[in-house]
NUKOLDREN-571621 format. One record per residue (C-alpha): residue number from 1; residue in one letter; x, y, z. Coordinates in nm, 2 decimals, m for minus. Example, Ala and Ser with C-alpha at 12.3 -4.5 7.8 and 13.67 -1.06 7.14 Angstrom:
# NUKOLDREN-571621
ATOM; 1; A; 1.23; m0.45; 0.78
ATOM; 2; S; 1.37; m0.11; 0.71
***
This chain:
# NUKOLDREN-571621
ATOM; 1; M; m0.58; 2.48; m5.44
ATOM; 2; T; m0.71; 2.27; m5.15
ATOM; 3; I; m0.52; 2.25; m4.82
ATOM; 4; T; m0.62; 2.11; m4.49
ATOM; 5; S; m0.68; 2.30; m4.17
ATOM; 6; G; m0.46; 2.10; m3.94
ATOM; 7; K; m0.09; 2.02; m3.96
ATOM; 8; A; m0.12; 1.77; m4.24
ATOM; 9; P; m0.40; 1.59; m4.43
ATOM; 10; T; m0.59; 1.36; m4.19
ATOM; 11; T; m0.89; 1.24; m4.39
ATOM; 12; T; m0.87; 0.87; m4.47
ATOM; 13; E; m1.24; 0.79; m4.52
ATOM; 14; A; m1.51; 1.02; m4.62
ATOM; 15; I; m1.88; 0.92; m4.58
ATOM; 16; P; m2.11; 1.16; m4.76
ATOM; 17; V; m2.41; 1.26; m4.55
ATOM; 18; P; m2.73; 1.36; m4.73
ATOM; 19; P; m2.90; 1.67; m4.60
ATOM; 20; S; m3.24; 1.68; m4.44
ATOM; 21; D; m3.55; 1.76; m4.64
ATOM; 22; R; m3.63; 2.13; m4.67
ATOM; 23; T; m3.91; 2.13; m4.41
ATOM; 24; T; m3.69; 1.97; m4.15
ATOM; 25; A; m3.40; 2.21; m4.24
ATOM; 26; R; m3.63; 2.51; m4.20
ATOM; 27; K; m3.76; 2.40; m3.86
ATOM; 28; A; m3.40; 2.36; m3.75
ATOM; 29; V; m3.30; 2.71; m3.86
ATOM; 30; W; m3.60; 2.86; m3.69
ATOM; 31; A; m3.52; 2.68; m3.37
ATOM; 32; A; m3.16; 2.80; m3.40
ATOM; 33; L; m3.27; 3.16; m3.47
ATOM; 34; V; m3.51; 3.18; m3.18
ATOM; 35; G; m3.26; 3.03; m2.95
ATOM; 36; S; m2.98; 3.27; m3.06
ATOM; 37; S; m3.23; 3.56; m3.01
ATOM; 38; L; m3.30; 3.45; m2.66
ATOM; 39; E; m2.93; 3.41; m2.59
ATOM; 40; A; m2.86; 3.76; m2.71
ATOM; 41; F; m3.15; 3.91; m2.53
ATOM; 42; D; m3.05; 3.74; m2.20
ATOM; 43; F; m2.69; 3.85; m2.23
ATOM; 44; Y; m2.75; 4.21; m2.35
ATOM; 45; V; m3.03; 4.28; m2.10
ATOM; 46; F; m2.79; 4.26; m1.81
ATOM; 47; A; m2.54; 4.49; m1.98
ATOM; 48; Y; m2.80; 4.75; m2.06
ATOM; 49; F; m2.98; 4.74; m1.72
ATOM; 50; S; m2.68; 4.68; m1.49
ATOM; 51; A; m2.61; 5.06; m1.47
ATOM; 52; I; m2.97; 5.11; m1.35
ATOM; 53; F; m3.00; 4.85; m1.08
ATOM; 54; A; m2.68; 4.68; m1.00
ATOM; 55; A; m2.49; 4.95; m0.81
ATOM; 56; P; m2.76; 5.08; m0.58
ATOM; 57; L; m2.93; 4.74; m0.52
ATOM; 58; F; m2.64; 4.51; m0.50
ATOM; 59; F; m2.35; 4.74; m0.40
ATOM; 60; P; m2.51; 5.00; m0.18
ATOM; 61; D; m2.21; 5.03; 0.06
ATOM; 62; L; m1.99; 5.14; m0.22
ATOM; 63; D; m1.98; 5.49; m0.37
ATOM; 64; P; m2.16; 5.52; m0.70
ATOM; 65; A; m1.84; 5.50; m0.91
ATOM; 66; A; m1.72; 5.19; m0.73
ATOM; 67; G; m2.06; 5.04; m0.75
ATOM; 68; L; m2.08; 5.09; m1.12
ATOM; 69; L; m1.74; 4.94; m1.16
ATOM; 70; G; m1.86; 4.63; m0.97
ATOM; 71; A; m2.16; 4.61; m1.21
ATOM; 72; F; m1.93; 4.63; m1.51
ATOM; 73; A; m1.70; 4.36; m1.36
ATOM; 74; F; m2.01; 4.13; m1.34
ATOM; 75; V; m2.06; 4.20; m1.71
ATOM; 76; A; m1.70; 4.10; m1.79
ATOM; 77; V; m1.71; 3.78; m1.58
ATOM; 78; A; m1.95; 3.62; m1.82
ATOM; 79; F; m1.70; 3.68; m2.11
ATOM; 80; I; m1.42; 3.53; m1.90
ATOM; 81; V; m1.59; 3.20; m1.84
ATOM; 82; R; m1.72; 3.16; m2.19
ATOM; 83; P; m1.42; 2.95; m2.31
ATOM; 84; L; m1.48; 2.71; m2.02
ATOM; 85; G; m1.84; 2.68; m2.12
ATOM; 86; A; m1.74; 2.62; m2.48
ATOM; 87; A; m1.51; 2.34; m2.38
ATOM; 88; I; m1.78; 2.18; m2.16
ATOM; 89; F; m2.08; 2.20; m2.39
ATOM; 90; G; m1.87; 2.17; m2.71
ATOM; 91; N; m1.75; 1.84; m2.58
ATOM; 92; L; m2.11; 1.73; m2.50
ATOM; 93; G; m2.23; 1.84; m2.84
ATOM; 94; D; m1.98; 1.61; m3.01
ATOM; 95; R; m2.06; 1.33; m2.77
ATOM; 96; I; m2.44; 1.33; m2.70
ATOM; 97; G; m2.56; 1.53; m3.00
ATOM; 98; R; m2.63; 1.88; m3.11
ATOM; 99; K; m3.00; 1.88; m3.02
ATOM; 100; R; m2.97; 1.76; m2.66
ATOM; 101; T; m2.68; 1.99; m2.59
ATOM; 102; L; m2.87; 2.29; m2.73
ATOM; 103; L; m3.17; 2.21; m2.51
ATOM; 104; L; m2.93; 2.22; m2.21
ATOM; 105; T; m2.77; 2.55; m2.30
ATOM; 106; I; m3.09; 2.73; m2.37
ATOM; 107; A; m3.25; 2.60; m2.05
ATOM; 108; I; m2.96; 2.70; m1.84
ATOM; 109; M; m2.94; 3.05; m1.99
ATOM; 110; G; m3.31; 3.12; m1.97
ATOM; 111; L; m3.34; 3.00; m1.61
ATOM; 112; A; m3.04; 3.19; m1.50
ATOM; 113; T; m3.16; 3.51; m1.66
ATOM; 114; G; m3.51; 3.47; m1.52
ATOM; 115; A; m3.36; 3.40; m1.18
ATOM; 116; I; m3.18; 3.74; m1.18
ATOM; 117; G; m3.52; 3.90; m1.20
ATOM; 118; L; m3.62; 3.71; m0.88
ATOM; 119; L; m3.31; 3.79; m0.67
ATOM; 120; P; m3.35; 3.97; m0.34
ATOM; 121; D; m3.13; 4.28; m0.31
ATOM; 122; F; m2.86; 4.37; m0.06
ATOM; 123; A; m3.10; 4.53; 0.18
ATOM; 124; T; m3.29; 4.20; 0.21
ATOM; 125; I; m3.02; 3.93; 0.23
ATOM; 126; G; m2.69; 4.13; 0.26
ATOM; 127; I; m2.37; 4.01; 0.10
ATOM; 128; A; m2.55; 3.70; m0.03
ATOM; 129; A; m2.72; 3.92; m0.29
ATOM; 130; P; m2.41; 4.02; m0.50
ATOM; 131; L; m2.27; 3.67; m0.45
ATOM; 132; L; m2.58; 3.51; m0.60
ATOM; 133; L; m2.58; 3.76; m0.88
ATOM; 134; L; m2.22; 3.67; m0.96
ATOM; 135; L; m2.31; 3.30; m0.96
ATOM; 136; L; m2.59; 3.36; m1.20
ATOM; 137; R; m2.36; 3.56; m1.43
ATOM; 138; I; m2.11; 3.28; m1.43
ATOM; 139; V; m2.39; 3.03; m1.52
ATOM; 140; Q; m2.50; 3.26; m1.80
ATOM; 141; G; m2.14; 3.28; m1.94
ATOM; 142; L; m2.09; 2.91; m1.93
ATOM; 143; S; m2.42; 2.83; m2.11
ATOM; 144; L; m2.34; 3.10; m2.37
ATOM; 145; G; m2.01; 2.93; m2.45
ATOM; 146; G; m2.20; 2.63; m2.59
ATOM; 147; E; m2.50; 2.80; m2.75
ATOM; 148; W; m2.36; 2.97; m3.05
ATOM; 149; G; m2.17; 2.68; m3.20
ATOM; 150; G; m2.46; 2.44; m3.15
ATOM; 151; G; m2.71; 2.68; m3.31
ATOM; 152; I; m2.49; 2.72; m3.62
ATOM; 153; L; m2.45; 2.35; m3.65
ATOM; 154; V; m2.82; 2.26; m3.62
ATOM; 155; A; m2.89; 2.50; m3.90
ATOM; 156; V; m2.59; 2.41; m4.13
ATOM; 157; E; m2.58; 2.03; m4.08
ATOM; 158; H; m2.95; 2.00; m4.18
ATOM; 159; A; m2.92; 2.22; m4.49
ATOM; 160; E; m2.85; 2.12; m4.85
ATOM; 161; P; m2.51; 2.25; m4.99
ATOM; 162; K; m2.65; 2.53; m5.20
ATOM; 163; R; m2.83; 2.68; m4.90
ATOM; 164; R; m2.57; 2.64; m4.63
ATOM; 165; G; m2.44; 3.00; m4.65
ATOM; 166; L; m2.78; 3.14; m4.59
ATOM; 167; Y; m2.87; 2.89; m4.32
ATOM; 168; A; m2.54; 2.96; m4.14
ATOM; 169; A; m2.62; 3.33; m4.15
ATOM; 170; L; m2.98; 3.32; m4.03
ATOM; 171; P; m2.89; 3.23; m3.66
ATOM; 172; Q; m2.67; 3.54; m3.66
ATOM; 173; L; m3.00; 3.75; m3.67
ATOM; 174; G; m3.02; 3.67; m3.30
ATOM; 175; S; m2.78; 3.94; m3.21
ATOM; 176; P; m2.97; 4.23; m3.37
ATOM; 177; I; m3.30; 4.08; m3.25
ATOM; 178; G; m3.17; 4.07; m2.90
ATOM; 179; T; m3.04; 4.42; m2.93
ATOM; 180; I; m3.38; 4.54; m3.06
ATOM; 181; L; m3.57; 4.37; m2.79
ATOM; 182; T; m3.35; 4.50; m2.51
ATOM; 183; G; m3.33; 4.85; m2.66
ATOM; 184; G; m3.71; 4.85; m2.70
ATOM; 185; L; m3.76; 4.77; m2.33
ATOM; 186; L; m3.51; 5.04; m2.24
ATOM; 187; I; m3.71; 5.29; m2.43
ATOM; 188; V; m4.06; 5.17; m2.34
ATOM; 189; L; m4.04; 5.08; m1.97
ATOM; 190; P; m3.95; 5.44; m1.85
ATOM; 191; M; m4.27; 5.56; m2.03
ATOM; 192; F; m4.49; 5.36; m1.79
ATOM; 193; I; m4.27; 5.31; m1.48
ATOM; 194; G; m4.13; 5.60; m1.28
ATOM; 195; G; m3.77; 5.63; m1.17
ATOM; 196; E; m3.84; 5.51; m0.81
ATOM; 197; D; m4.06; 5.22; m0.92
ATOM; 198; M; m3.80; 5.13; m1.18
ATOM; 199; L; m3.54; 5.10; m0.91
ATOM; 200; A; m3.78; 4.92; m0.67
ATOM; 201; W; m3.92; 4.66; m0.91
ATOM; 202; G; m3.93; 4.77; m1.27
ATOM; 203; W; m3.58; 4.65; m1.34
ATOM; 204; R; m3.69; 4.29; m1.29
ATOM; 205; I; m3.93; 4.29; m1.59
ATOM; 206; P; m3.67; 4.25; m1.86
ATOM; 207; F; m3.52; 3.95; m1.68
ATOM; 208; L; m3.86; 3.78; m1.61
ATOM; 209; V; m3.94; 3.81; m1.98
ATOM; 210; A; m3.68; 3.54; m2.03
ATOM; 211; F; m3.92; 3.27; m1.89
ATOM; 212; P; m4.18; 3.29; m2.17
ATOM; 213; L; m3.91; 3.33; m2.43
ATOM; 214; L; m3.74; 3.02; m2.29
ATOM; 215; A; m4.07; 2.82; m2.32
ATOM; 216; V; m4.09; 2.91; m2.69
ATOM; 217; S; m3.73; 2.82; m2.75
ATOM; 218; I; m3.76; 2.48; m2.58
ATOM; 219; Y; m4.08; 2.40; m2.77
ATOM; 220; L; m3.91; 2.47; m3.10
ATOM; 221; R; m3.59; 2.28; m3.02
ATOM; 222; L; m3.78; 1.97; m2.90
ATOM; 223; A; m3.95; 1.96; m3.24
ATOM; 224; I; m3.63; 1.94; m3.44
ATOM; 225; D; m3.44; 1.62; m3.54
ATOM; 226; E; m3.08; 1.55; m3.46
ATOM; 227; T; m2.85; 1.66; m3.75
ATOM; 228; P; m2.76; 1.40; m4.02
ATOM; 229; V; m2.39; 1.45; m3.95
ATOM; 230; F; m2.42; 1.35; m3.59
ATOM; 231; K; m2.64; 1.06; m3.68
ATOM; 232; S; m2.37; 0.94; m3.92
ATOM; 233; L; m2.11; 0.96; m3.65
ATOM; 234; L; m2.33; 0.75; m3.42
ATOM; 235; V; m2.41; 0.49; m3.69
ATOM; 236; N; m2.05; 0.45; m3.79
ATOM; 237; D; m1.93; 0.46; m3.43
ATOM; 238; R; m1.68; 0.74; m3.51
ATOM; 239; R; m1.73; 0.98; m3.22
ATOM; 240; E; m1.41; 1.10; m3.05
ATOM; 241; R; m1.36; 0.99; m2.69
ATOM; 242; I; m1.27; 1.35; m2.57
ATOM; 243; P; m1.37; 1.57; m2.87
ATOM; 244; V; m1.25; 1.90; m2.71
ATOM; 245; L; m0.89; 1.76; m2.69
ATOM; 246; S; m0.91; 1.61; m3.03
ATOM; 247; A; m1.01; 1.95; m3.17
ATOM; 248; F; m0.68; 2.10; m3.06
ATOM; 249; R; m0.48; 1.80; m3.18
ATOM; 250; K; m0.64; 1.78; m3.52
ATOM; 251; Y; m0.70; 2.15; m3.60
ATOM; 252; P; m0.45; 2.37; m3.41
ATOM; 253; V; m0.41; 2.61; m3.70
ATOM; 254; A; m0.77; 2.62; m3.79
ATOM; 255; I; m0.88; 2.71; m3.44
ATOM; 256; I; m0.64; 3.01; m3.45
ATOM; 257; V; m0.77; 3.11; m3.79
ATOM; 258; A; m1.13; 3.08; m3.67
ATOM; 259; I; m1.06; 3.30; m3.37
ATOM; 260; G; m0.91; 3.57; m3.60
ATOM; 261; A; m1.21; 3.54; m3.84
ATOM; 262; A; m1.45; 3.60; m3.56
ATOM; 263; L; m1.28; 3.91; m3.41
ATOM; 264; L; m1.43; 4.18; m3.64
ATOM; 265; G; m1.78; 4.05; m3.62
ATOM; 266; I; m1.78; 4.04; m3.24
ATOM; 267; G; m1.53; 4.31; m3.16
ATOM; 268; S; m1.69; 4.57; m3.38
ATOM; 269; Y; m2.01; 4.53; m3.18
ATOM; 270; S; m1.82; 4.59; m2.86
ATOM; 271; L; m1.66; 4.90; m3.02
ATOM; 272; M; m1.98; 5.04; m3.19
ATOM; 273; N; m2.24; 4.96; m2.93
ATOM; 274; T; m2.04; 4.99; m2.61
ATOM; 275; Y; m1.74; 5.22; m2.65
ATOM; 276; T; m1.88; 5.45; m2.92
ATOM; 277; I; m2.19; 5.52; m2.72
ATOM; 278; G; m1.99; 5.65; m2.42
ATOM; 279; Y; m1.75; 5.83; m2.65
ATOM; 280; G; m2.04; 5.99; m2.83
ATOM; 281; I; m2.18; 6.12; m2.51
ATOM; 282; E; m1.87; 6.23; m2.33
ATOM; 283; V; m1.65; 6.36; m2.62
ATOM; 284; L; m1.88; 6.43; m2.91
ATOM; 285; G; m2.17; 6.57; m2.71
ATOM; 286; F; m2.45; 6.35; m2.84
ATOM; 287; S; m2.75; 6.27; m2.62
ATOM; 288; Y; m2.82; 5.92; m2.50
ATOM; 289; P; m3.16; 5.90; m2.68
ATOM; 290; D; m2.99; 6.00; m3.01
ATOM; 291; L; m2.73; 5.73; m2.97
ATOM; 292; A; m2.99; 5.47; m2.86
ATOM; 293; L; m3.20; 5.55; m3.16
ATOM; 294; A; m2.91; 5.54; m3.40
ATOM; 295; T; m2.81; 5.20; m3.26
ATOM; 296; L; m3.16; 5.07; m3.29
ATOM; 297; I; m3.17; 5.19; m3.66
ATOM; 298; G; m2.85; 5.01; m3.73
ATOM; 299; S; m2.97; 4.69; m3.56
ATOM; 300; T; m3.30; 4.69; m3.75
ATOM; 301; L; m3.12; 4.73; m4.08
ATOM; 302; Q; m2.93; 4.41; m4.00
ATOM; 303; L; m3.25; 4.21; m4.01
ATOM; 304; V; m3.24; 4.28; m4.39
ATOM; 305; T; m2.87; 4.27; m4.46
ATOM; 306; I; m2.78; 3.95; m4.28
ATOM; 307; P; m3.01; 3.73; m4.49
ATOM; 308; L; m2.89; 3.90; m4.80
ATOM; 309; F; m2.53; 3.84; m4.71
ATOM; 310; G; m2.62; 3.48; m4.64
ATOM; 311; V; m2.76; 3.45; m5.00
ATOM; 312; L; m2.43; 3.60; m5.12
ATOM; 313; A; m2.24; 3.33; m4.92
ATOM; 314; N; m2.44; 3.06; m5.10
ATOM; 315; R; m2.29; 3.20; m5.43
ATOM; 316; I; m1.93; 3.28; m5.34
ATOM; 317; G; m1.86; 3.10; m5.01
ATOM; 318; S; m1.88; 3.21; m4.65
ATOM; 319; A; m1.51; 3.28; m4.61
ATOM; 320; R; m1.51; 3.52; m4.91
ATOM; 321; V; m1.80; 3.71; m4.76
ATOM; 322; V; m1.61; 3.75; m4.43
ATOM; 323; A; m1.31; 3.87; m4.63
ATOM; 324; I; m1.51; 4.13; m4.82
ATOM; 325; G; m1.66; 4.26; m4.50
ATOM; 326; A; m1.32; 4.29; m4.34
ATOM; 327; A; m1.17; 4.47; m4.64
ATOM; 328; G; m1.46; 4.71; m4.66
ATOM; 329; T; m1.45; 4.79; m4.29
ATOM; 330; L; m1.07; 4.85; m4.32
ATOM; 331; L; m1.14; 5.11; m4.59
ATOM; 332; I; m1.40; 5.30; m4.40
ATOM; 333; A; m1.26; 5.28; m4.05
ATOM; 334; F; m1.08; 5.62; m4.04
ATOM; 335; P; m1.32; 5.82; m4.27
ATOM; 336; M; m1.61; 5.71; m4.06
ATOM; 337; Y; m1.47; 5.83; m3.73
ATOM; 338; F; m1.34; 6.15; m3.90
ATOM; 339; L; m1.70; 6.24; m4.02
ATOM; 340; L; m1.84; 6.16; m3.67
ATOM; 341; Q; m1.65; 6.46; m3.54
ATOM; 342; F; m1.90; 6.69; m3.70
ATOM; 343; A; m2.15; 6.56; m3.45
ATOM; 344; T; m2.48; 6.59; m3.64
ATOM; 345; F; m2.75; 6.33; m3.60
ATOM; 346; P; m2.77; 6.23; m3.97
ATOM; 347; I; m2.39; 6.17; m3.96
ATOM; 348; L; m2.43; 5.96; m3.65
ATOM; 349; V; m2.70; 5.75; m3.81
ATOM; 350; A; m2.50; 5.71; m4.13
ATOM; 351; T; m2.20; 5.60; m3.91
ATOM; 352; M; m2.40; 5.34; m3.74
ATOM; 353; I; m2.54; 5.21; m4.07
ATOM; 354; I; m2.22; 5.21; m4.27
ATOM; 355; G; m2.01; 5.10; m3.97
ATOM; 356; G; m2.27; 4.83; m3.91
ATOM; 357; I; m2.32; 4.69; m4.27
ATOM; 358; L; m1.96; 4.61; m4.35
ATOM; 359; P; m1.87; 4.43; m4.03
ATOM; 360; T; m2.21; 4.26; m4.06
ATOM; 361; L; m2.07; 4.09; m4.38
ATOM; 362; A; m1.80; 3.94; m4.16
ATOM; 363; W; m2.06; 3.84; m3.90
ATOM; 364; A; m2.30; 3.69; m4.15
ATOM; 365; G; m2.04; 3.46; m4.30
ATOM; 366; L; m1.87; 3.36; m3.98
ATOM; 367; G; m2.08; 3.05; m3.90
ATOM; 368; G; m2.04; 2.91; m4.25
ATOM; 369; L; m1.67; 2.97; m4.25
ATOM; 370; M; m1.62; 2.78; m3.93
ATOM; 371; A; m1.84; 2.49; m4.02
ATOM; 372; D; m1.65; 2.45; m4.34
ATOM; 373; I; m1.30; 2.41; m4.19
ATOM; 374; F; m1.37; 2.17; m3.90
ATOM; 375; G; m1.45; 1.80; m3.93
ATOM; 376; G; m1.79; 1.67; m3.80
ATOM; 377; Q; m1.64; 1.47; m3.51
ATOM; 378; V; m1.51; 1.77; m3.33
ATOM; 379; R; m1.70; 2.05; m3.50
ATOM; 380; Y; m1.92; 2.15; m3.20
ATOM; 381; S; m1.61; 2.18; m2.98
ATOM; 382; A; m1.40; 2.36; m3.23
ATOM; 383; L; m1.67; 2.62; m3.33
ATOM; 384; S; m1.76; 2.69; m2.97
ATOM; 385; I; m1.40; 2.73; m2.84
ATOM; 386; A; m1.30; 2.96; m3.13
ATOM; 387; Y; m1.60; 3.18; m3.09
ATOM; 388; A; m1.58; 3.19; m2.71
ATOM; 389; V; m1.21; 3.29; m2.72
ATOM; 390; A; m1.28; 3.56; m2.98
ATOM; 391; A; m1.57; 3.69; m2.76
ATOM; 392; A; m1.35; 3.70; m2.46
ATOM; 393; L; m1.08; 3.89; m2.65
ATOM; 394; S; m1.35; 4.13; m2.78
ATOM; 395; G; m1.47; 4.20; m2.43
ATOM; 396; A; m1.14; 4.39; m2.39
ATOM; 397; V; m1.21; 4.62; m2.69
ATOM; 398; P; m1.38; 4.90; m2.50
ATOM; 399; F; m1.10; 4.90; m2.24
ATOM; 400; A; m0.83; 4.90; m2.51
ATOM; 401; T; m1.00; 5.18; m2.70
ATOM; 402; Q; m1.03; 5.39; m2.39
ATOM; 403; S; m0.67; 5.34; m2.30
ATOM; 404; L; m0.58; 5.45; m2.65
ATOM; 405; A; m0.81; 5.76; m2.61
ATOM; 406; I; m0.62; 5.85; m2.29
ATOM; 407; A; m0.28; 5.81; m2.46
ATOM; 408; T; m0.38; 6.02; m2.76
ATOM; 409; D; m0.59; 6.28; m2.58
ATOM; 410; A; m0.90; 6.14; m2.75
ATOM; 411; A; m0.77; 6.21; m3.11
ATOM; 412; W; m1.05; 6.16; m3.36
ATOM; 413; W; m0.87; 5.86; m3.52
ATOM; 414; H; m0.82; 5.65; m3.21
ATOM; 415; P; m1.13; 5.43; m3.25
ATOM; 416; G; m1.04; 5.39; m3.62
ATOM; 417; V; m0.71; 5.23; m3.52
ATOM; 418; V; m0.88; 4.96; m3.31
ATOM; 419; L; m1.14; 4.89; m3.59
ATOM; 420; A; m0.86; 4.87; m3.85
ATOM; 421; I; m0.66; 4.62; m3.64
ATOM; 422; L; m0.97; 4.40; m3.60
ATOM; 423; S; m1.03; 4.43; m3.98
ATOM; 424; V; m0.68; 4.33; m4.07
ATOM; 425; V; m0.68; 4.02; m3.84
ATOM; 426; T; m1.01; 3.90; m3.98
ATOM; 427; L; m0.92; 3.97; m4.34
ATOM; 428; V; m0.60; 3.77; m4.32
ATOM; 429; S; m0.78; 3.48; m4.14
ATOM; 430; A; m1.07; 3.48; m4.39
ATOM; 431; I; m0.82; 3.47; m4.68
ATOM; 432; V; m0.65; 3.17; m4.52
ATOM; 433; A; m0.98; 3.00; m4.45
ATOM; 434; S; m1.10; 3.05; m4.81
ATOM; 435; R; m0.81; 2.83; m4.93
ATOM; 436; W; m0.93; 2.53; m4.72
ATOM; 437; S; m1.18; 2.28; m4.85
ATOM; 438; K; m1.38; 2.07; m4.60
ATOM; 439; P; m1.75; 2.05; m4.70
ATOM; 440; V; m1.99; 1.99; m4.42
ATOM; 441; D; m2.12; 1.66; m4.56
ATOM; 442; A; m1.78; 1.52; m4.66
ATOM; 443; A; m1.46; 1.44; m4.46
ATOM; 444; V; m1.70; 1.37; m4.17
ATOM; 445; I; m1.52; 1.05; m4.07
ATOM; 446; E; m1.15; 1.10; m3.99
ATOM; 447; A; m0.89; 0.87; m3.87
***
């Protein structure tokens, strides 16, 4: 059965768009992957290092607890502004093209991250220091809102149909790569830089690394072609005047479904890599190095599993891959956290692996699912908005889980409740999305 993703069928004229040749498609997916890795690194590095430098350097007049709270608030602000960035850059991506917009987003993200590494601290310029830091975090969040959707589309819209599941999954490797790079720096830097030097200048190094990574990303993105889908829209003069508004008008239901489909892939990361680390230290008694190592092992495994799940998406469809991941995560949510109570390192590693593999199915299939349910005229806007809203909602996962812990006196099952809810929402959304049919190279032109 085929149904449309808006209120009623809207396609009146479909113009098939041939894919690019394999060499062009591979260049596009590499450019998307490197860009998504830089995006993830830039974003995660602030979260990981904020506890080290932000409070003493940018909030020295506050007590340590309040300073740390201020640092975490700066982490949250980038999530809050992401939907606005998605609307801005999604609209640009559907008007001026995927390639040009992606060059803008990656340049803004890389420059903002590198600039954080150059910021004077509070002792040097006073209140201007945290204000400038806040401004750069807002800029990061805005650019991040337009990066993910564009990266997925550059990969998907160049690919031939039988490879689209894989090509949509490969940019998702950026998240584990960014985690590995950030975690590696977190482990290596203290080996060579003492605590005082780390606070004085060492914290700047991870941010300054963004500059050479940015140069590589821009070089790769300059070398790719605009996608065949957007070229078709230009040739046929079928671009929307205000794509972001048209996305809500044409696909109101699909946007809600896409948000739901994204919740597990993004929210499980917030739960496993943010909340569970603190929970593991404070409640279960694990050491931070053990938790960091377990997280690193889980992220490294994703480098293998994400491409494999992309191959699976080629065979059965991206929406079904997301549904399988959500169903599997729902089944293991409570047993996983029950076993974690025994607090042994092997169980911790197994938890990070099993608890990472199944949500990774949902993560790997997400880009392909979204690309399949939105028309080419507004696809950049729709993908970006749905993903950004899901990310903003997922930013509240650690807070919600902590609130549940307080209410239940940290009962062993409380994180399982949150993971199960995320799984159910994504499962239902993926099942609905699997019933829709909107191939990337058809139904491009809509009235």
